[in-house]
C-alpha positions in Angstrom: 32.3 5.5 -16.0 34.3 2.9 -14.0 33.0 -0.2 -12.4 32.7 1.3 -8.9 30.7 4.2 -10.2 28.4 1.8 -12.0 27.9 -0.3 -8.9 27.2 2.8 -6.8 24.6 4.0 -9.4 22.9 0.6 -9.3 22.8 0.7 -5.5 21.3 4.1 -5.6 18.6 3.0 -8.1 17.8 -0.1 -6.1 17.6 1.8 -2.8 15.3 4.4 -4.4 13.2 1.6 -5.9 12.8 0.1 -2.4 11.7 3.4 -0.9 9.1 3.7 -3.7 8.0 0.1 -3.2 7.0 0.2 0.5 3.6 1.9 0.0 2.9 -0.6 -2.8 3.9 -3.5 -0.6 1.7 -2.5 2.3 -1.2 -1.9 0.0 -0.8 -5.2 -2.0 -0.3 -7.3 1.2 -3.5 -5.9 2.7 -5.4 -6.4 -0.5 -4.2 -10.0 -0.9 -5.4 -10.8 2.6 -8.7 -9.2 1.7 -9.1 -11.0 -1.6 -8.3 -14.4 -0.1 -11.6 -14.0 1.8 -13.4 -13.4 -1.5 -13.8 -9.7 -1.1 -12.6 -7.5 -4.0 -11.8 -4.2 -2.3 -11.3 -1.5 -5.0 -11.3 1.0 -2.1 -7.6 0.4 -1.3 -6.6 3.8 -2.8 -9.1 5.6 -0.6 -8.0 3.5 2.4 -4.4 4.3 1.8 -5.3 8.0 1.7 -7.3 7.6 4.9 -4.3 6.0 6.6 -2.1 8.8 5.5 -4.4 11.7 6.6 -5.4 10.0 9.9 -1.7 9.5 10.8 -0.9 13.1 10.0 -3.9 14.4 11.9 -3.0 12.4 15.0 0.6 13.6 14.8 -0.3 17.2 14.2 -2.5 17.3 17.3 0.2 15.6 19.4 2.8 18.1 18.2 0.5 21.0 18.9 -0.3 20.0 22.5 2.7 18.1 23.7 5.0 20.2 25.8 8.0 18.1 25.0 7.6 15.7 22.0 8.6 12.1 22.8 9.6 9.6 20.2 7.7 6.7 21.7 4.4 8.5 22.2 4.8 10.2 18.8 5.2 6.9 17.0 2.4 5.2 18.9 -0.1 8.0 18.5 0.7 8.3 14.8 0.5 4.6 14.1 -2.7 4.2 16.1 -4.3 7.1 14.3 -3.5 5.6 10.9 -4.7 2.2 11.9 -8.0 3.4 13.3 -8.7 5.7 10.3 -8.0 3.0 7.7 -9.6 0.3 9.8 -12.9 2.2 10.1 -13.1 2.7 6.4 -12.4 -1.0 5.7 -15.0 -1.8 8.3 -17.6 0.3 6.5 -16.7 -1.6 3.3 -17.2 -4.9 5.1 -20.6 -3.9 6.5 -21.8 -2.7 3.1 -20.6 -5.8 1.2 -20.8 -8.6 3.7 -23.9 -7.7 5.8 -25.9 -5.6 3.2 -24.6 -7.6 0.2 -23.9 -4.4 -1.8 -22.0 -4.6 -5.1 -18.3 -4.9 -4.2 -17.0 -2.9 -7.2 -19.4 0.0 -6.7 -18.7 0.0 -2.9 -15.0 0.0 -3.4 -15.1 2.9 -5.8 -17.3 4.8 -3.4 -14.8 4.1 -0.6 -11.9 5.4 -2.8 -13.9 8.6 -3.6 -14.7 9.2 0.1 -11.2 8.5 1.4 -9.5 10.8 -1.1 -12.1 13.5 -0.5 -11.7 13.2 3.2 -7.9 13.4 2.9 -8.0 16.4 0.5 -10.5 18.3 2.8 -8.6 17.9 6.1 -5.2 18.1 4.4 -6.1 21.5 3.0 -8.0 22.9 6.0 -6.7 21.2 9.2 -4.3 24.0 10.1 -7.0 26.6 9.5 -9.5 24.7 11.6 -6.9 24.5 14.4 -6.3 28.2 14.2 -2.7 28.1 12.8 -3.0 28.6 9.1 -0.4 27.6 6.5 0.5 24.3 5.0 0.1 21.0 6.9 3.7 20.1 7.7 4.8 18.1 10.7 8.0 19.0 12.6 9.1 16.2 14.9 7.2 13.0 14.3 8.4 12.2 10.8 12.0 12.2 12.0 11.1 9.3 14.3 10.0 7.3 11.3 12.8 8.3 9.0 15.6 7.5 11.5 18.0 4.9 10.1 20.4 2.5 11.8 23.4 4.4 13.1 26.0 2.2 11.4 24.4 2.3 7.9 26.6 5.2 6.8 29.8 3.3 7.7 29.1 0.3 5.5 29.2 2.0 2.1 27.1 0.6 -0.6 26.0 -2.3 1.6 24.7 0.1 4.2 22.9 2.2 1.6 21.2 -0.9 0.0 20.2 -2.8 3.2 20.2 -0.5 6.2 19.5 3.1 5.1 15.7 3.0 5.7 13.3 3.8 8.4 11.8 1.0 10.5 8.5 0.9 8.5 10.4 -0.5 5.5 11.3 -3.6 7.5 7.8 -3.8 9.1 6.3 -4.0 5.6 8.6 -6.9 4.6 8.0 -8.7 7.9 4.2 -8.4 7.5 4.4 -9.7 3.9 6.5 -12.7 5.0 4.2 -13.4 7.9 1.1 -13.1 5.7 2.5 -15.7 3.3 3.2 -18.1 6.3 -0.2 -17.4 7.7 -2.1 -18.1 4.5 -0.2 -21.3 3.6 0.9 -22.9 6.9 -1.8 -22.2 9.5 -5.2 -23.7 10.1 -6.8 -20.2 10.3 -5.2 -19.3 7.0 -6.6 -22.5 5.4 -10.1 -21.5 6.7 -9.7 -18.1 5.2 -8.7 -19.5 1.8 -11.6 -21.9 1.9 -14.0 -19.0 2.5 -12.6 -17.2 -0.6 -12.7 -20.3 -2.8 -16.1 -21.8 -1.8 -18.0 -20.0 1.0 -20.9 -22.5 0.9 -18.6 -25.4 1.5 -16.7 -23.5 4.2 -20.0 -22.6 5.9 -21.2 -26.3 5.8 -17.9 -27.2 7.5 -18.7 -24.9 10.4 -16.5 -21.9 9.4 -18.1 -18.5 10.0 -18.0 -16.9 6.5 -19.0 -13.5 7.7 -16.5 -13.4 10.6 -13.6 -14.3 8.3 -14.7 -11.8 5.7 -15.0 -9.0 8.2 -11.7 -9.8 9.9 -9.7 -10.3 6.7 -11.1 -7.1 5.0 -10.6 -5.0 8.1 -7.1 -6.2 9.0 -6.2 -6.0 5.3 -7.5 -2.5 5.1 -5.4 -1.5 8.2 -2.3 -3.0 6.6 -3.0 -1.1 3.3 -3.5 2.1 5.3 0.0 1.8 6.6 1.1 2.3 2.9 -0.4 5.7 2.8 0.9 6.4 6.3 4.5 5.4 5.2 4.3 7.7 2.2 3.4 10.7 4.3 5.6 10.1 7.3 8.7 8.6 5.7 8.8 9.4 2.0 7.5 13.0 2.1 8.7 13.8 5.6 5.3 14.7 7.1 4.2 17.1 4.4 0.7 16.8 3.0 -0.1 17.7 -0.6 -3.6 17.0 -2.1 -3.2 14.3 -4.7 0.4 13.8 -3.8 0.0 10.0 -3.4 -0.8 9.7 -7.1 -1.9 6.4 -8.4 0.0 4.3 -5.8 -3.3 2.8 -4.5 -4.2 1.5 -8.0 -0.6 0.2 -8.5 -1.0 -1.8 -5.2 -4.1 -3.5 -6.6 -2.3 -4.2 -9.9 0.6 -5.6 -7.9 -1.8 -8.2 -6.4 -2.3 -9.7 -9.9 1.5 -9.4 -10.7 2.3 -11.3 -7.4 -0.4 -14.0 -8.3 -2.0 -13.5 -4.8 1.2 -14.4 -3.0 2.4 -11.9 -0.3 6.0 -13.2 -0.6 6.0 -12.6 -4.3 4.7 -9.1 -3.7 8.0 -8.2 -2.0 10.0 -8.6 -5.2 7.1 -7.3 -7.3 6.8 -4.1 -5.3 10.5 -3.4 -5.9 10.1 -4.0 -9.6 7.1 -1.7 -9.7 9.0 0.9 -7.6 11.8 0.8 -10.1 9.5 1.2 -13.0 7.8 4.1 -11.2 11.1 6.1 -11.1 12.7 4.7 -14.3 11.9 7.9 -16.2 14.0 10.0 -13.7 17.2 8.1 -14.8 16.5 8.3 -18.6 15.0 11.8 -18.9 18.4 13.3 -19.7 18.6 11.2 -22.9 15.3 12.5 -24.2 16.1 16.1 -23.2 18.8 16.1 -25.9 16.4 15.1 -28.7 14.9 17.6 -31.1 11.5 18.9 -29.9 12.3 17.6 -26.4 9.6 19.7 -24.8 7.0 18.0 -26.9 8.5 14.5 -26.6 9.1 14.5 -22.8 5.5 14.4 -21.6 4.7 11.5 -24.0 7.7 9.5 -22.9 7.0 10.2 -19.2 3.4 8.9 -19.6 4.7 5.8 -21.4 7.1 5.1 -18.5 4.3 5.7 -16.0 2.2 3.1 -17.7 4.9 0.4 -17.6 3.7 -1.2 -14.3 0.2 -1.7 -15.7 1.5 -3.1 -19.0 3.7 -5.6 -17.1 0.7 -6.6 -15.0 -1.3 -7.2 -18.2 1.5 -9.4 -19.5 1.6 -11.4 -16.3 -2.1 -11.8 -16.2 -2.1 -13.2 -19.8 0.8 -15.6 -19.0 -0.9 -16.9 -15.8 -4.2 -17.3 -17.6 -2.6 -19.3 -20.4 -0.8 -21.6 -17.9 -4.1 -22.0 -16.0 -2.4 -23.2 -12.8 -4.7 -23.2 -9.8 -2.2 -21.7 -7.4 -1.8 -18.6 -9.7 -5.5 -17.9 -10.1 -7.7 -15.6 -7.9 -10.1 -17.1 -5.4 -13.1 -18.6 -7.2 -15.7 -16.5 -5.2 -13.7 -13.2 -5.6 -16.2 -10.3 -5.8 -19.3 -12.4 -5.4 -21.6 -11.9 -2.4 -22.5 -15.0 -0.3 -26.1 -15.7 0.4 -26.4 -18.5 3.0 -30.0 -19.3 2.0 -28.8 -20.3 -1.5 -26.4 -22.9 0.0 
């Protein structure tokens, strides 16, 4: 294999890693914003599911009743549907944990169960409910999200690596960069971090703890919902399969630890996780030549699938040993705030 072939292979692997990374980047950015307020939302997998199914429901209804599909309205309706669906689920989590002081871990797991159940139900029965029958597959709207820059194909490997993605890829990166700037460079971001570190002190300084928790959790949930929406619209091309999103929601939560609660670090971390997620596809041929390959292959594949979690554990151990304040989670993460105990 010559040098050009090696470079082309590397470019293909990197571009596929980036495509895999975008759901993780949306999910981790949303969860970082949420956790900076002190809320530990383990409902992110369900919220990502809700974002995906809500977007496909809105798009399906639009395609069914629109006489002539329009790119602008198709994009707006799909995005609004995804944001509303994921935002409502995040708002429910906020009400249960901030207002009713429910246990955050239990509530998050309940949200995940509800979101995945909601998605599986409507994903499997929406066409029947609407009188069409068959699989839930969009025709027009996904093409608006998968469209790439027209000059990408003319730039060779550079175009493949940098410009061969739908616009949601660049939106995810922009949101992560803005979130990093917001948390570290703005007064509102400072207030949000204060709420997550010590809500009693923030409350005494006149900062509304409940408002910041509600806003951070809801907005963070909406951003995470875009991860599920991207997976359905761009990655799978508008085709719904129950359970098709896999463990990407949990990987997004693990990525928060890997990125040490920094949205800008999550950009690189998501690409690493995306690469680890597809690594087996590029080495499976080697294991297929071994004796008893049929028995070995499933074990090896599961080992590769566990790599992102193993890397997260290593990072968690290293950051804990260094014990640097900036690499630690917010001090009040997962703890309810009772104002009367201030």
